[in-house]
C-alpha positions in Angstrom: 19.7 -6.4 2.1 18.9 -3.3 3.5 20.4 -2.2 0.9 18.4 -4.2 -1.7 17.2 -1.4 -4.0 20.9 -0.9 -5.1 20.7 -4.3 -6.8 17.6 -4.3 -8.8 16.3 -2.2 -12.2 13.6 -1.3 -12.7 10.9 -3.3 -14.7 7.3 -2.7 -14.3 6.3 0.5 -13.0 3.4 1.5 -10.6 1.6 2.7 -13.2 2.1 -0.3 -15.2 1.0 -2.1 -12.6 -2.5 -0.1 -12.4 -3.4 -0.3 -16.2 -2.4 -4.2 -15.4 -4.7 -4.6 -12.6 -7.9 -2.2 -14.5 -7.2 -4.6 -17.5 -7.5 -8.2 -15.4 -10.6 -6.5 -13.7 -12.7 -5.8 -16.4 -11.9 -9.1 -17.9 -13.5 -10.4 -15.1 -16.2 -8.4 -14.6 -17.2 -9.5 -18.5 -16.7 -13.1 -17.5 -18.7 -12.7 -13.8 -21.5 -10.4 -14.4 -23.9 -10.1 -11.7 -22.1 -13.7 -10.0 -20.8 -13.1 -6.9 -17.4 -14.3 -6.6 -14.9 -15.2 -4.0 -11.4 -14.3 -4.7 -8.4 -16.8 -2.7 -5.4 -15.0 -1.5 -2.2 -17.1 -0.9 -0.5 -15.2 1.7 1.7 -13.3 1.8 2.8 -12.1 -1.6 -0.2 -12.0 -3.2 -1.9 -9.4 -0.8 -1.3 -6.5 -2.5 -2.7 -7.6 -6.2 -5.4 -8.9 -4.3 -6.8 -5.9 -2.4 -5.7 -3.9 -6.1 -7.6 -6.5 -7.5 -10.7 -6.7 -5.5 -10.9 -2.4 -5.2 -11.6 -2.6 -9.4 -13.9 -5.2 -9.3 -17.5 -3.7 -8.9 -19.5 -7.2 -8.1 -20.9 -8.9 -5.4 -17.3 -10.2 -3.3 -15.4 -12.4 -0.4 -11.7 -12.9 -0.2 -10.6 -15.7 1.9 -6.9 -16.4 2.9 -4.5 -19.2 2.4 -1.1 -19.4 3.4 1.0 -22.8 2.0 5.1 -23.6 2.3 6.4 -26.2 -0.1 8.7 -28.4 2.0 10.7 -29.4 -1.0 11.7 -29.7 -4.1 9.2 -33.3 -4.5 6.4 -31.5 -4.4 5.5 -31.4 -0.8 2.7 -28.7 0.3 2.3 -28.2 3.9 -0.9 -25.5 5.4 -0.1 -23.5 7.3 -3.7 -20.6 7.5 -6.5 -22.8 5.4 -9.8 -21.1 3.7 -12.7 -20.9 6.6 -15.7 -20.0 3.3 -17.7 -23.0 2.4 -16.6 -22.6 -1.1 -19.5 -25.3 -2.5 -21.5 -24.1 -6.0 -19.5 -20.9 -5.7 -17.2 -18.9 -8.0 -13.5 -19.1 -7.2 -10.6 -17.4 -7.9 -7.5 -17.7 -6.9 -4.9 -14.7 -6.8 -1.8 -15.4 -8.0 0.9 -12.2 -7.8 3.0 -14.8 -10.3 2.7 -18.4 -11.2 6.4 -19.7 -11.1 7.0 -24.1 -10.4 3.2 -24.0 -9.7 3.9 -26.9 -7.4 1.7 -25.5 -4.6 -0.4 -23.1 -6.6 -1.7 -26.7 -8.4 -2.1 -28.3 -4.7 -4.2 -25.1 -3.1 -6.0 -25.6 -7.4 -6.6 -29.3 -6.1 -7.5 -29.1 -2.4 -10.6 -25.8 -4.1 -11.8 -28.4 -6.3 -12.5 -30.7 -3.7 -14.8 -28.2 -2.2 -17.2 -28.3 -4.7 -17.2 -24.5 -6.6 -19.4 -24.1 -9.2 -16.9 -22.4 -10.8 -12.8 -22.3 -10.0 -10.2 -19.8 -12.2 -7.1 -18.6 -11.7 -5.6 -15.3 -12.0 -1.9 -14.0 -11.9 -0.8 -10.1 -12.4 2.7 -12.5 -13.4 3.1 -16.0 -15.5 6.8 -16.8 -16.0 5.7 -20.3 -18.1 9.7 -20.5 -18.1 10.3 -22.4 -14.6 7.1 -24.2 -15.0 7.4 -28.2 -13.4 3.7 -28.8 -13.1 1.1 -28.0 -16.3 -0.4 -25.6 -14.9 -2.2 -22.0 -16.5 -3.8 -19.1 -15.4 -7.1 -18.2 -16.6 -6.4 -14.2 -17.2 -2.5 -13.0 -16.7 -1.5 -9.8 -16.6 2.2 -10.2 -17.9 4.1 -12.9 -19.1 7.5 -12.2 -18.5 11.0 -14.2 -19.0 12.7 -16.0 -16.5 14.2 -13.2 -13.9 13.9 -13.1 -10.0 11.5 -10.6 -9.8 10.9 -8.3 -6.2 8.1 -5.7 -5.1 4.7 -5.4 -5.0 4.3 -8.6 -2.5 7.6 -10.2 -3.9 10.2 -10.3 -2.1 14.2 -11.5 -1.7 14.4 -12.9 1.7 11.5 -10.8 3.0 12.2 -7.4 1.8 10.9 -5.6 -1.1 7.7 -6.5 -0.8 6.4 -2.9 0.1 8.2 -1.3 -3.0 4.9 -0.1 -5.0 6.9 -0.8 -8.5 8.6 -4.3 -9.6 12.0 -4.3 -10.2 14.1 -6.7 -11.7 17.6 -8.5 -9.7 20.6 -7.0 -11.8 22.6 -10.3 -11.1 
């Protein structure tokens, strides 16, 4: 896997990513003007996007992390690391780098809604609706993409490529 870049084609440049993040940040700031927000960052892929988004938003904010693992195609999800912030009456944003099947995201959304937040919305850099298995939709979408396997900016191929500042797709 060390030659991963040889199998990739540039899809979204770091400048395009910066513009998408900035646009999403403006929408969120307008919608939450004067409010404190809590970012929930699913580990590991969303950390780059979440950090950049947080830096662009000048509202009072907190962040917490959750690590989920899909155990089977049947929808079983295991919590590796749960959040520690009390979400009661808080404005919560789940920050996803990409929405694919929607299975773990739906599990997370339902779990967080049980904590009675004032509001709960989903922000994603990339949305891949062609792969959706459950009816879940983001409230803020950077870009909708075709059914391609993407790597970079937090997304990986067998744990490689997360650190790439641009987003690539596999040639084959």
